[in-house]
C-alpha positions, 0 to 999 in steps of 0.5 A: 441503528447501531450497525449503521452507526458502526458503519459510519464510524468505520468509514470515517476512521478509514477516511481519517487514516487515508488522510493522515497517511497521505499527509505523512507521505507528502511530507516525507517524499518529494514530488518526483519520488511520489511519482516514481513510487506510484509508478512502481506500485501500479506496475506491481498491482497486476490485477488493478485492485489498488492493493498489493497481495503477497503474490503480486509482491513476490512476482515483482521481487522475483524480477529483482532476484534479491533474496533479502528483499523477499525475506523482508516482504515475508516478514512484513506480511506476517 
């Protein structure tokens, strides 16, 4: 019973986190910026799982050949 309660709490927490992140991004970006960011994300998400792995980020950044951005991604992933 406790495991089921923990699972339902976890799912509720994830839904709340998603809702908060969605609200924040909708307030900070315009519709066109959101559309552009989504397009970039989908392009980087090579396997289509909805998450960006370190490898997918590296592959995308290697196309730009920007060492500062690559170092920044490494720092974020740590």
